[in-house]
Structures are given as structure tokens and as C-alpha cells.
C-alpha atoms as a printed R data frame, in Angstrom:
    type eleno elety resid chain resno       x       y       z
1   ATOM     1    CA   MET     A     1 -26.072  30.465  34.046
2   ATOM     2    CA   THR     A     2 -23.750  28.638  32.259
3   ATOM     3    CA   THR     A     3 -24.854  27.897  28.701
4   ATOM     4    CA   ASP     A     4 -24.659  24.076  27.458
5   ATOM     5    CA   GLY     A     5 -22.583  24.437  24.441
6   ATOM     6    CA   ALA     A     6 -23.915  21.074  23.069
7   ATOM     7    CA   GLU     A     7 -27.589  21.870  23.341
8   ATOM     8    CA   VAL     A     8 -27.043  24.718  20.880
9   ATOM     9    CA   LEU     A     9 -25.266  22.990  18.530
10  ATOM    10    CA   SER     A    10 -27.752  20.173  18.371
11  ATOM    11    CA   LYS     A    11 -30.767  22.255  18.309
12  ATOM    12    CA   THR     A    12 -28.769  24.378  15.684
13  ATOM    13    CA   VAL     A    13 -27.850  21.373  13.449
14  ATOM    14    CA   THR     A    14 -31.173  19.973  13.599
15  ATOM    15    CA   LYS     A    15 -33.352  23.279  12.984
16  ATOM    16    CA   ASP     A    16 -30.852  24.648  10.238
17  ATOM    17    CA   GLU     A    17 -30.226  21.249   8.759
18  ATOM    18    CA   ALA     A    18 -31.150  22.167   4.930
19  ATOM    19    CA   ALA     A    19 -28.852  25.337   5.157
20  ATOM    20    CA   ILE     A    20 -26.052  23.535   6.330
21  ATOM    21    CA   LEU     A    21 -26.403  20.594   3.754
22  ATOM    22    CA   ASP     A    22 -26.612  22.820   1.052
23  ATOM    23    CA   ALA     A    23 -23.635  25.380   2.112
24  ATOM    24    CA   TRP     A    24 -21.598  21.867   2.990
25  ATOM    25    CA   ASN     A    25 -22.127  20.496  -0.444
26  ATOM    26    CA   ALA     A    26 -21.241  23.680  -2.136
27  ATOM    27    CA   ALA     A    27 -17.657  23.513   0.089
28  ATOM    28    CA   LEU     A    28 -17.588  20.286  -1.150
29  ATOM    29    CA   ARG     A    29 -18.132  20.613  -4.617
30  ATOM    30    CA   GLU     A    30 -15.642  23.457  -4.449
31  ATOM    31    CA   GLY     A    31 -12.986  21.180  -3.013
32  ATOM    32    CA   ALA     A    32 -10.088  18.950  -4.576
33  ATOM    33    CA   SER     A    33 -11.988  15.822  -4.142
34  ATOM    34    CA   LEU     A    34 -14.712  16.267  -6.871
35  ATOM    35    CA   GLN     A    35 -12.215  18.289  -9.101
36  ATOM    36    CA   SER     A    36  -9.859  15.262  -9.320
37  ATOM    37    CA   GLY     A    37 -12.564  13.053 -10.835
38  ATOM    38    CA   ARG     A    38 -12.172  10.084  -8.261
39  ATOM    39    CA   ILE     A    39 -15.778  10.364  -7.093
40  ATOM    40    CA   ARG     A    40 -18.821  11.652  -8.320
41  ATOM    41    CA   GLU     A    41 -20.689  14.541  -7.342
42  ATOM    42    CA   ALA     A    42 -23.865  12.632  -6.475
43  ATOM    43    CA   GLU     A    43 -21.977  10.148  -4.344
44  ATOM    44    CA   LEU     A    44 -20.689  12.854  -2.405
45  ATOM    45    CA   LYS     A    45 -23.633  14.470  -1.701
46  ATOM    46    CA   THR     A    46 -24.928  10.969  -0.271
47  ATOM    47    CA   GLN     A    47 -21.726  10.643   1.991
48  ATOM    48    CA   ALA     A    48 -22.506  14.004   3.380
49  ATOM    49    CA   LYS     A    49 -26.095  13.600   3.782
50  ATOM    50    CA   ALA     A    50 -25.462  10.160   5.758
51  ATOM    51    CA   VAL     A    51 -22.663  11.831   8.055
52  ATOM    52    CA   PHE     A    52 -24.648  14.560   8.707
53  ATOM    53    CA   GLY     A    53 -27.828  12.920   9.722
54  ATOM    54    CA   GLN     A    54 -25.694  10.723  12.275
55  ATOM    55    CA   LEU     A    55 -24.154  13.520  13.383
56  ATOM    56    CA   ARG     A    56 -27.357  15.166  14.202
57  ATOM    57    CA   ASP     A    57 -28.319  11.935  15.715
58  ATOM    58    CA   ALA     A    58 -25.423  11.650  17.853
59  ATOM    59    CA   LEU     A    59 -25.563  15.366  19.301
60  ATOM    60    CA   GLY     A    60 -29.238  14.890  20.041
61  ATOM    61    CA   ALA     A    61 -28.368  11.905  22.339
62  ATOM    62    CA   GLY     A    62 -27.015  14.741  24.371
63  ATOM    63    CA   GLY     A    63 -23.128  14.305  24.016
64  ATOM    64    CA   LEU     A    64 -19.810  15.742  22.402
65  ATOM    65    CA   ASP     A    65 -17.699  13.051  23.024
66  ATOM    66    CA   ALA     A    66 -16.733  11.558  19.675
67  ATOM    67    CA   ASP     A    67 -15.845   8.561  21.274
68  ATOM    68    CA   GLY     A    68 -18.498   7.963  22.958
69  ATOM    69    CA   ALA     A    69 -20.806   4.875  22.365
70  ATOM    70    CA   GLY     A    70 -23.448   7.723  20.542
71  ATOM    71    CA   PHE     A    71 -20.930   8.176  17.997
72  ATOM    72    CA   VAL     A    72 -20.305   4.599  16.860
73  ATOM    73    CA   PRO     A    73 -22.562   4.574  13.675
74  ATOM    74    CA   LEU     A    74 -20.905   7.895  12.603
75  ATOM    75    CA   ARG     A    75 -17.112   6.943  13.136
76  ATOM    76    CA   GLU     A    76 -18.184   3.754  11.297
77  ATOM    77    CA   THR     A    77 -19.371   5.489   8.331
78  ATOM    78    CA   LEU     A    78 -16.178   7.914   8.426
79  ATOM    79    CA   ALA     A    79 -14.106   5.044   8.747
80  ATOM    80    CA   ASP     A    80 -15.789   3.080   5.562
81  ATOM    81    CA   ILE     A    81 -15.304   6.536   3.655
82  ATOM    82    CA   SER     A    82 -11.599   6.980   5.020
83  ATOM    83    CA   ARG     A    83 -10.431   3.399   3.914
84  ATOM    84    CA   SER     A    84 -12.649   3.844   0.341
85  ATOM    85    CA   ARG     A    85 -10.588   7.081  -0.262
86  ATOM    86    CA   ALA     A    86  -7.159   5.705   0.582
87  ATOM    87    CA   ILE     A    87  -7.642   2.762  -1.809
88  ATOM    88    CA   GLN     A    88  -8.874   5.320  -4.567
89  ATOM    89    CA   GLY     A    89  -5.756   7.403  -3.933
90  ATOM    90    CA   PHE     A    90  -7.027  10.579  -2.261
91  ATOM    91    CA   THR     A    91  -4.644  12.802  -0.316
92  ATOM    92    CA   PRO     A    92  -4.937  13.188   3.068
93  ATOM    93    CA   THR     A    93  -5.885  16.640   2.770
94  ATOM    94    CA   ASP     A    94  -8.956  15.931   0.761
95  ATOM    95    CA   THR     A    95  -9.848  13.151   3.151
96  ATOM    96    CA   ALA     A    96  -9.949  15.666   6.180
97  ATOM    97    CA   ASN     A    97 -11.398  18.523   4.580
98  ATOM    98    CA   PHE     A    98 -14.444  16.019   3.805
99  ATOM    99    CA   VAL     A    99 -14.959  16.579   7.707
100 ATOM   100    CA   PHE     A   100 -13.221  19.875   8.616
101 ATOM   101    CA   SER     A   101 -15.410  21.701   5.577
102 ATOM   102    CA   LEU     A   102 -18.291  21.227   7.490
103 ATOM   103    CA   LYS     A   103 -16.858  23.500  10.317
104 ATOM   104    CA   GLU     A   104 -17.896  26.767   8.334
105 ATOM   105    CA   PRO     A   105 -21.453  26.009   7.590
106 ATOM   106    CA   ILE     A   106 -22.133  25.304  11.221
107 ATOM   107    CA   PHE     A   107 -20.375  27.941  12.327
108 ATOM   108    CA   GLU     A   108 -22.865  30.314  10.103
109 ATOM   109    CA   ALA     A   109 -25.547  28.608  11.141
110 ATOM   110    CA   LEU     A   110 -24.568  29.240  14.900
111 ATOM   111    CA   LYS     A   111 -24.623  32.788  14.160
112 ATOM   112    CA   ARG     A   112 -27.699  33.094  12.612
113 ATOM   113    CA   ALA     A   113 -29.154  30.978  15.311
114 ATOM   114    CA   SER     A   114 -27.488  32.984  18.073
115 ATOM   115    CA   GLY     A   115 -28.336  36.343  17.155
116 ATOM   116    CA   THR     A   116 -26.548  39.087  19.457
117 ATOM   117    CA   ASP     A   117 -26.287  36.389  22.206
118 ATOM   118    CA   ALA     A   118 -22.326  36.264  22.146
119 ATOM   119    CA   THR     A   119 -22.599  33.171  24.816
120 ATOM   120    CA   SER     A   120 -24.588  31.132  23.280
121 ATOM   121    CA   LEU     A   121 -22.516  31.522  19.933
122 ATOM   122    CA   ALA     A   122 -19.237  31.270  21.877
123 ATOM   123    CA   ALA     A   123 -20.527  28.066  23.423
124 ATOM   124    CA   GLY     A   124 -21.933  26.230  20.057
125 ATOM   125    CA   ILE     A   125 -18.712  27.220  18.208
126 ATOM   126    CA   TRP     A   126 -16.659  25.399  21.120
127 ATOM   127    CA   ALA     A   127 -19.005  22.417  20.912
128 ATOM   128    CA   ALA     A   128 -18.909  22.041  17.187
129 ATOM   129    CA   GLY     A   129 -14.769  22.310  17.142
130 ATOM   130    CA   LYS     A   130 -14.875  20.217  19.691
131 ATOM   131    CA   VAL     A   131 -16.838  17.341  18.129
132 ATOM   132    CA   LEU     A   132 -15.449  17.949  14.335
133 ATOM   133    CA   ASP     A   133 -11.738  18.403  15.634
134 ATOM   134    CA   ARG     A   134 -11.920  14.649  17.059
135 ATOM   135    CA   LEU     A   135 -13.952  13.207  14.295
136 ATOM   136    CA   GLY     A   136 -11.328  14.713  11.612
137 ATOM   137    CA   LEU     A   137  -8.808  13.474  13.561
138 ATOM   138    CA   GLN     A   138 -10.248   9.897  13.842
139 ATOM   139    CA   THR     A   139 -10.994   9.969  10.093
140 ATOM   140    CA   MET     A   140  -7.289  10.392   9.350
141 ATOM   141    CA   GLU     A   141  -6.191   7.756  11.484
142 ATOM   142    CA   VAL     A   142  -8.411   5.252   9.738
143 ATOM   143    CA   PHE     A   143  -7.063   6.906   6.384
144 ATOM   144    CA   LEU     A   144  -3.206   6.585   7.301
145 ATOM   145    CA   ALA     A   145  -3.903   2.798   8.706
146 ATOM   146    CA   SER     A   146  -5.599   1.936   5.253
147 ATOM   147    CA   ARG     A   147  -2.845   3.469   3.363
148 ATOM   148    CA   GLU     A   148   0.010   1.488   5.101
149 ATOM   149    CA   GLU     A   149  -2.233  -1.690   4.657
150 ATOM   150    CA   VAL     A   150  -2.295  -0.579   0.832
151 ATOM   151    CA   ILE     A   151   1.475  -0.054   0.632
152 ATOM   152    CA   GLY     A   152   2.493  -3.162   2.570
153 ATOM   153    CA   ARG     A   153   0.168  -5.024   0.117
154 ATOM   154    CA   GLN     A   154   1.183  -3.545  -3.088
155 ATOM   155    CA   GLY     A   155   4.919  -4.123  -1.539
156 ATOM   156    CA   GLN     A   156   4.454  -7.597  -1.050
157 ATOM   157    CA   GLU     A   157   2.749  -7.929  -4.580
158 ATOM   158    CA   ILE     A   158   5.595  -6.138  -6.209
159 ATOM   159    CA   ALA     A   159   8.215  -8.559  -4.034
160 ATOM   160    CA   GLU     A   160   6.289 -11.823  -5.629
161 ATOM   161    CA   LEU     A   161   6.260 -10.109  -9.040
162 ATOM   162    CA   SER     A   162  10.226  -9.257  -8.749
163 ATOM   163    CA   THR     A   163  10.940 -12.961  -8.281
164 ATOM   164    CA   PRO     A   164   9.513 -15.113 -10.890
165 ATOM   165    CA   VAL     A   165  11.045 -18.636 -11.092
166 ATOM   166    CA   VAL     A   166  11.430 -19.538 -14.942
167 ATOM   167    CA   ARG     A   167  11.834 -23.077 -16.011
168 ATOM   168    CA   LEU     A   168  14.504 -23.080 -18.628
169 ATOM   169    CA   TRP     A   169  14.819 -26.883 -19.253
170 ATOM   170    CA   ASP     A   170  13.374 -30.081 -17.616
171 ATOM   171    CA   GLY     A   171  15.084 -30.095 -14.042
172 ATOM   172    CA   ILE     A   172  16.601 -26.929 -14.537
173 ATOM   173    CA   LEU     A   173  15.235 -23.712 -12.836
174 ATOM   174    CA   ALA     A   174  16.212 -19.607 -13.259
175 ATOM   175    CA   LEU     A   175  15.708 -17.266 -10.784
176 ATOM   176    CA   PRO     A   176  16.301 -13.672 -12.449
177 ATOM   177    CA   LEU     A   177  16.646 -11.264  -9.305
178 ATOM   178    CA   ILE     A   178  16.263  -7.202  -9.982
179 ATOM   179    CA   GLY     A   179  16.684  -4.709  -7.843
180 ATOM   180    CA   THR     A   180  18.174  -5.035  -4.259
181 ATOM   181    CA   LEU     A   181  17.882  -8.086  -1.730
182 ATOM   182    CA   ASP     A   182  16.727  -7.137   1.720
183 ATOM   183    CA   SER     A   183  15.968  -9.791   4.555
184 ATOM   184    CA   ALA     A   184  11.748  -9.719   3.712
185 ATOM   185    CA   ARG     A   185  12.444  -9.726  -0.208
186 ATOM   186    CA   THR     A   186  15.035 -12.592   0.576
187 ATOM   187    CA   GLY     A   187  12.415 -14.360   2.265
188 ATOM   188    CA   VAL     A   188  10.299 -14.149  -0.550
189 ATOM   189    CA   VAL     A   189  12.685 -15.362  -3.083
190 ATOM   190    CA   MET     A   190  13.558 -18.514  -0.832
191 ATOM   191    CA   GLU     A   191  10.170 -19.369  -0.442
192 ATOM   192    CA   ASN     A   192   9.192 -18.793  -4.267
193 ATOM   193    CA   LEU     A   193  12.388 -21.135  -5.270
194 ATOM   194    CA   LEU     A   194  11.820 -23.721  -2.887
195 ATOM   195    CA   GLN     A   195   8.564 -24.083  -3.914
196 ATOM   196    CA   ALA     A   196   9.457 -24.205  -7.582
197 ATOM   197    CA   ILE     A   197  12.048 -26.968  -6.745
198 ATOM   198    CA   VAL     A   198   9.607 -29.113  -5.311
199 ATOM   199    CA   ASP     A   199   6.735 -28.482  -8.318
200 ATOM   200    CA   GLU     A   200   9.288 -28.720 -10.984
201 ATOM   201    CA   GLU     A   201  11.598 -31.732  -9.209
202 ATOM   202    CA   ALA     A   202  14.644 -29.476 -10.131
203 ATOM   203    CA   GLU     A   203  18.409 -30.351  -9.779
204 ATOM   204    CA   ILE     A   204  19.755 -27.300 -10.576
205 ATOM   205    CA   ALA     A   205  18.731 -23.614  -9.785
206 ATOM   206    CA   ILE     A   206  20.405 -20.653 -11.514
207 ATOM   207    CA   ILE     A   207  20.228 -17.542  -9.540
208 ATOM   208    CA   ASP     A   208  20.716 -14.919 -11.949
209 ATOM   209    CA   ILE     A   209  21.826 -11.426 -10.407
210 ATOM   210    CA   THR     A   210  22.509  -9.214 -13.648
211 ATOM   211    CA   GLY     A   211  19.862  -6.809 -12.450
212 ATOM   212    CA   VAL     A   212  21.023  -6.469  -8.848
213 ATOM   213    CA   PRO     A   213  22.892  -3.352  -8.519
214 ATOM   214    CA   THR     A   214  25.427  -3.944  -5.934
215 ATOM   215    CA   VAL     A   215  26.348  -6.990  -4.007
216 ATOM   216    CA   ASP     A   216  27.769  -6.168  -0.491
217 ATOM   217    CA   THR     A   217  28.376  -8.546   2.416
218 ATOM   218    CA   LEU     A   218  24.459  -8.390   3.329
219 ATOM   219    CA   VAL     A   219  23.166  -9.016  -0.123
220 ATOM   220    CA   ALA     A   220  25.825 -12.303  -0.375
221 ATOM   221    CA   GLN     A   221  24.530 -13.587   3.191
222 ATOM   222    CA   HIS     A   222  21.051 -13.233   1.988
223 ATOM   223    CA   LEU     A   223  22.152 -15.340  -1.791
224 ATOM   224    CA   LEU     A   224  24.062 -17.901   0.898
225 ATOM   225    CA   LYS     A   225  21.083 -18.368   2.627
226 ATOM   226    CA   THR     A   226  18.843 -19.084  -0.502
227 ATOM   227    CA   VAL     A   227  21.835 -21.266  -1.857
228 ATOM   228    CA   ALA     A   228  21.866 -23.408   1.348
229 ATOM   229    CA   ALA     A   229  18.174 -23.562   1.387
230 ATOM   230    CA   ALA     A   230  18.059 -25.227  -2.218
231 ATOM   231    CA   ARG     A   231  20.190 -27.771  -1.516
232 ATOM   232    CA   LEU     A   232  18.526 -28.751   1.389
233 ATOM   233    CA   MET     A   233  16.043 -29.335  -0.956
234 ATOM   234    CA   GLY     A   234  18.390 -31.513  -3.212
235 ATOM   235    CA   ALA     A   235  18.840 -28.874  -5.872
236 ATOM   236    CA   ASP     A   236  22.541 -27.650  -6.812
237 ATOM   237    CA   CYS     A   237  22.808 -23.696  -7.578
238 ATOM   238    CA   ILE     A   238  24.681 -21.633  -9.725
239 ATOM   239    CA   VAL     A   239  25.061 -18.013  -9.566
240 ATOM   240    CA   SER     A   240  25.118 -15.854 -12.641
241 ATOM   241    CA   GLY     A   241  25.261 -12.342 -13.680
242 ATOM   242    CA   ILE     A   242  28.315 -11.358 -11.692
243 ATOM   243    CA   ARG     A   243  29.293  -8.098 -13.328
244 ATOM   244    CA   PRO     A   244  33.272  -7.012 -13.077
245 ATOM   245    CA   GLN     A   245  32.349  -4.012 -11.172
246 ATOM   246    CA   ILE     A   246  30.514  -6.456  -8.595
247 ATOM   247    CA   ALA     A   247  33.037  -9.116  -8.584
248 ATOM   248    CA   GLN     A   248  35.665  -6.621  -7.614
249 ATOM   249    CA   THR     A   249  33.611  -5.250  -5.162
250 ATOM   250    CA   MET     A   250  32.875  -8.282  -3.842
251 ATOM   251    CA   VAL     A   251  36.824  -9.368  -3.682
252 ATOM   252    CA   HIS     A   252  37.591  -6.216  -1.860
253 ATOM   253    CA   LEU     A   253  34.907  -7.011   0.588
254 ATOM   254    CA   GLY     A   254  36.425 -10.570   1.177
255 ATOM   255    CA   VAL     A   255  33.008 -11.950   0.259
256 ATOM   256    CA   GLU     A   256  33.076 -15.824  -0.954
257 ATOM   257    CA   LEU     A   257  29.812 -17.311  -2.481
258 ATOM   258    CA   ASN     A   258  31.323 -20.725  -1.955
259 ATOM   259    CA   VAL     A   259  29.017 -21.439  -5.221
260 ATOM   260    CA   VAL     A   260  29.629 -22.012  -9.071
261 ATOM   261    CA   SER     A   261  29.349 -18.813 -10.411
262 ATOM   262    CA   LYS     A   262  29.414 -17.285 -14.329
263 ATOM   263    CA   ALA     A   263  29.187 -14.253 -15.726
264 ATOM   264    CA   THR     A   264  25.927 -14.599 -17.748
265 ATOM   265    CA   LEU     A   265  22.673 -16.687 -17.473
266 ATOM   266    CA   ALA     A   266  23.730 -18.309 -20.658
267 ATOM   267    CA   ASP     A   267  27.288 -19.533 -19.573
268 ATOM   268    CA   ALA     A   268  25.359 -21.001 -16.231
269 ATOM   269    CA   PHE     A   269  22.714 -22.515 -18.516
270 ATOM   270    CA   ALA     A   270  25.596 -24.567 -20.259
271 ATOM   271    CA   VAL     A   271  26.829 -25.547 -17.062
272 ATOM   272    CA   ALA     A   272  23.517 -26.751 -15.770
273 ATOM   273    CA   LEU     A   273  22.778 -28.776 -19.148
274 ATOM   274    CA   ARG     A   274  26.221 -30.540 -18.657
275 ATOM   275    CA   ARG     A   275  25.659 -31.333 -15.274
276 ATOM   276    CA   THR     A   276  22.661 -32.840 -16.177
277 ATOM   277    CA   GLY     A   277  23.666 -34.789 -19.086
278 ATOM   278    CA   ARG     A   278  22.622 -32.995 -21.590
279 ATOM   279    CA   LYS     A   279  24.533 -30.503 -24.710
280 ATOM   280    CA   VAL     A   280  22.878 -28.417 -27.353
281 ATOM   281    CA   VAL     A   281  24.141 -29.176 -30.982
282 ATOM   282    CA   ARG     A   282  23.620 -27.132 -34.065
283 ATOM   283    CA   GLN     A   283  22.178 -29.284 -36.568
284 ATOM   284    CA   GLN     A   284  23.799 -28.960 -40.073
285 ATOM   285    CA   ALA     A   285  21.557 -27.122 -42.750
286 ATOM   286    CA   SER     A   286  20.154 -29.084 -45.291
287 ATOM   287    CA   THR     A   287  21.602 -28.818 -48.702
288 ATOM   288    CA   GLU     A   288  19.159 -30.716 -50.549
289 ATOM   289    CA   GLY     A   289  17.101 -28.580 -52.833
290 ATOM   290    CA   ARG     A   290  19.009 -26.250 -53.352
291 ATOM   291    CA   GLY     A   291  20.380 -25.433 -57.199
């Protein structure tokens, strides 16, 4: 006669629920999740109780298929926990251990329930391992997807923050660039600059590359695309911040920007003022009142 592992497991977790939960909570308290301070013990116990209750109900429905319909509520709860932990900065190990640390309490309960019946014990352990391993993998899949989403959003925010468009004067904008330009970032740079040209009705845009560590052929192509797009919007561009080493590299590579360039942002600003019919004059200090 074949022993039904699902039945053994279901009866055990239902009958020995309190002891299993106590042991699981003890294991979670000793884990890194609580020690990190990112979650309180009461919240951890609430999550454990909810997950265990849904696991008990799913097993009671008569299945070990963690991908099946009976496990939907449990999968959704674990997915919510994984997303929350990804945002809070938990490690993958901490997140996976939330599920895998339930194994030992269940195995101990199976030993108590099976007594000397080795067949029943083996069937129960196999069933528990199958279900918890699958749930653990699903938890990790959601956690990693959530982390990638968080990292992607942070990257987008950093790209936007690192490409501010500054209004220097009426009709004169500056775009100080810091870090390496790649295709994705060039898109953000171009979008921000073109929108600022429209908003400020700018005539001249100064692209300052003082904070760009290297300029190679690819970076030059990105700059040229930005300059060309700005010209289509009716604004002239000036590139500033080309250091001697970068100038030598560009000459060596045969890169031609075909745009007015200046060594410093101040020089480029002076050019922009002249082009817009302005000039800065030092005012003589008044001598009145001096003894």
C-alpha cells in the first residue's frame, strides 16, 4: 500500500500547528531578518501566521502542486512579502530563509507524528520538501524581479538627477554633464534639454562636459545627436569643459564635434552673452564718502 505524502503532511500541519508555528517563529527570531532591524518581531509573527494558515488550507484542499489553483492565496501573500523585502533592502538569503526555515519545524512535527513508521515519515518529508522548495523558488523569483524593478527605477531617477538643465540668463541654458554618457542616458539628456529649450525659449544651450571622464567616438556621437536635436529646436549649442587630455584623445581618434567649443563654462557663457547681444561690464566702485 502506497503512503500518501500529501495526506500525511496535511494531517501533521493541522494537528501540530501550534508547535510548528512556535518553532518557526523561534527560527525566524534567530535569523538575520530580525537582527537587521528592518522588520519588527510582531510583523514577522503576523506574516508567519498568515503564510502557515494558507499553507495548511492549501494542503487540506488535497494537493502538493504549489503552482496550482489551491495555492494562489499563499503565492500572492509570499509575493507581497517578497516585494516588500526587496524595497526594504533585505538580502536574497533573508527572503528565501523565510520559507526554507519552515522546513525543520515541519520535519520535526512529521517525526513526532510518524513515530516508528519510517514509510510515513519519508512520504511526509518528501511532500513537505517538494512544496516548500517550490514556494521558496517562487519567492525568490518575485524578489529578484522586484529588485530589478527597484534598480531600474533608481537608475532612471539618477539619470534624471545627473542631467539638470540650468538657466544661466534669459535665453541661455547650461547642461552640466557628470559621468559616462551611454545611449540610455543620452536619451534622458536630449529629452531634458529639448524640453528646457521649449520652456525657456532658449537661444543658446551650453553643454558642459567637465564632469565627463572620457570622450571617445561613441560619446562624441551622443553629443552630436544632442547638438543636432537642439539645433532643430532653434537653439545653438556650445560645448565647454574639454580638458587638454580629452582634446588630445579626440584629435587622436579623429573626432570632430563640428560645434563651438570652449575650455571652461565661463568662456562658453561669455560667448553666449556676446551672441545674444549682451556683455558684462565691471562697475567702478564709488569713491564718494571716502575720507
